[in-house]
N, C-alpha and C positions, 0 to 999 in steps of 0.2 A: 664631570667629577674631577677635581684636581688631583694631581699626583701627590702621594703621601708626603714627600719632601716639601712640596709647595704648601700643603696643608699645615705642616709643622712650622714653616716660615710665617704663615698667616696667623697661627696661634701665638707665635712669639711676638709678632707685631701688635696683636690685640692685647697681650699681657703688658706690653710697654706703652700702650696708648695712654696719653696724658689724661683723658677724661674717663675712659671705660676700663682701663687696665688695672692690674693688681698692684696695690700700694707697695708690696715688697719688691716685685719685679721692676717697678718704675724707678725705684731709688738705687738700684744696683749700678755698679761701675765695673770697668775691667778689673780693677784691683779687688773689689769685694767678692767677685765671682771666683777668683783663683782658688781659695780654700775648698770651695765646692767641687771644682774641677779635679783637684787632687783627691778628694774623698771619693768621687765617682770613679776615678781611675782605679783606686784600690779596691773598690767594690766589684769592678769588672775582674780584677786579678783574683779576688777571693772566690768569685763564682767559678772561675776556671779551675782554681786549685781544688775546689769542692766538687768539680764536675757536675755542677748544678746548671744544666743547660737551659731550662726554662727561665731561671733567674738571670743567666747570662744574657739572654735575649732582652730582658727588661733593663739590665744594667747598661748594656750597649746603647739602648735607647736613651737612657739618662745621660750617658757620655756624649752621644750625638747632640743632645739638646744643649750641652755646654758649648759646642762649636756653633750652633745656631744662635745661641745667646750672644757670644762674642761678635758674631757676624752682624747681628742686629744693632749692637752698640756701635760697631764700626760704620754701619750704614747710616745711622742717625748723625754721625759726626762727619760724613762724607769721605770716609777713608777707603772702604771697599764693601762689597756685598758677599753673600754666601756663594753666589755663582762664581765670583772671582777666586774664592778659596778653592773651589772644585777645579776650575780651569788651571789654576797655578799648580796644583798637585798632579793633575793629569799631564801637563806639559813636563813637569820635573821628572815624573816617573818614566815617561816615554823617553826623555832625553838621557836619563841615567842608565837606561837599559837598552842600548843600541843593539846588543846581541840578541834581544828578544823582539824588538819592534823595527829592526832594519836588518840589512844583510851583513852587518859587521860581525866578525868572529874574533874571539879571544882564545888564546892557547891554554889558559889555566884560570882557576879561581883567583889566583893572585893578580893576574892581569885584569880580571873583572873588577876586583877591589881597587886596583890602582886607577882604573878609569873612573870608578865611582868617586874616589877622592879628588881626582883631577877636575871632575865636573863640579864638585862642591867648591873647590878653590876658585873656579871660574865664576860661580854664582856669587861668591863673596866679593870678588874683584869687581864684578858688574854692579854690585850694591854699594861699592865704595868702602867695604869693611877691610880694615887692615889688622893684622895680628902681630903683636910684639913677641908672642910665644906660641908654640904649637898647641899649648893647652888653653889658649884664650877662648876657643870655640866650645869648650865644655862648660855648660851652665853651672854656676855656683849653687843654684837652687835645687839641683838634683839630690836625691837621697845619698847620704855619704858613701854607702857601699857601692852604689851604681857609679858615682862620680870617681871613686878610687879606681874602679875597674876600667872605666873609660880613659882615665889619665894614664894608667899603666899600659893599656893597649896602644895608646897613641905614642907613648915613648918607645914601646917595643918596636913599632914600625921603623923607628930611626936607629935601631940597634942598641938602645939602652935597656937591656934585658939579659937575664941569665939564659944560657942555652941548655941547661940541664936542671933536673929537679933537686938534686942534693943541696946546692947552695941556697935554694929557696927555703928548704926545710931547715937548714942551719940558721937562716935569718930569723925564722919563727922562734926557734929555741933561744937565740940570742936576745930577741926582743922580750920574750917571756922572762928571761933571767933579769933583764934590766927593769922590768915592771916590779918584780919581787924585791930586787935590790933597793929600789926607791921606796916601795911600800913598807919595807921593814926597818927603814931608818927611824931612829928615835925622834928626830925633828922633821919627819917627812911632811912635805907640803902637798896638799890635794891637787894643786895645779900641775905639779911635776908628775904625780902619779897619773893624772889624766893624759898628759903629753906622752908618757911612756906607753900607756895602754892604747893610745891612738896609734902609735908606731906598731904595736903588736897586731892590732886589727888590720892595719894597712898591709902588714906582711902576710897575714892570713888570707886577705883578699888576693894577694899575689900568688899564694899557694893554690887557691881555688882556680885562678886564671890558668896556671900551668897545668892543672889537672882537668882543664876544660869544663869547669863547673861554674855556673853563675852563682856568686855568693849571695845575692839578694834572694834568688829562688831557693837556694839551699837553706838559708836561714828562715825563710817563710815556711818551708816544709817542716823544719825543726820546730818552729812555733806551733804549727798545727799538730804535730806529733805530741808535743808536750801537753797541749790542751786536751787531746784525746786521752792520754795516759792519766793526767791528773783528774780528769772527770771520772775515770775508773776508780781512782783512789777515793774520791769523794763518795762514790756509790758504796764502796766497801766500808767506809766509815759509817755511813748511814745504816747499812745492813747490820752493823754492830751496835746500833742505837747510840751513837756517840756523835760529838761535834768535832770539827777539825782541831779547834783550840784545846780540846780535851785529850788529844793524842800526843804521845811523845814522838820525837824525831825517829826513833827506832821503829815505832809502829807504822808511821807514815812511809818510811823507807821499805818496810816489809810489804806494804800494800803496793808500793810503786814497783817493786821487783815482780810481784805477782801479776800486775798489769802488763809489764813487759813480756813476761812468760806467756800470758794468755794471747798477747798479740802475735807472738811468734808461732803459736799453735794454730 
């Protein structure tokens, strides 16, 4: 009996088989699979946030299948195979953690991180990758909040960062004032408002970073909280035999406050 991973690879090969395979799977390319990979990643995150462990097991399987799919496409084009993917990550993790897999010792977490960055730099050099900027290694396709956080962290390593919280908070207030100043202009342009709002969001990301909070996670939790509370509002509206559109803002706000209070209790 084959190993589960080998069985999964065989299933993937069969799905891509030119004669017996699935028509949908056969026509996929690296590019067409990307949206599905992103979707599956977020479904994993959602399962974790909901602490739905049986669902997490399933979603992790779906995410693993994405890796198998890409590996099969690469195999068909003579680029690499799944075993190469595994060997590469095994070697990289072992090399990047000499304090775990060898007798090397580091004095602090900072020294460990410095070694990690040095190893990454060596990898890029071996691959012939050159950077014009320290920010070149941060993918443009990352979600905006995550990319902003990574850019700020990278610049902070080189000293481009405030060393206290006060100026970070001041910057948030400054950017908010600039948003409102632009938005309240008689001839305000939407593009300018968008730019100022982007600066505000960037400064809030910086605040989150200084507070050691992941802004992507924080916003995701806020979204879940909003859904939970608004669902309570909808139930209260139904209990009063009304529809949302029949309620005034004052009524909806009253239900919202009740939902918040019930949550605290």
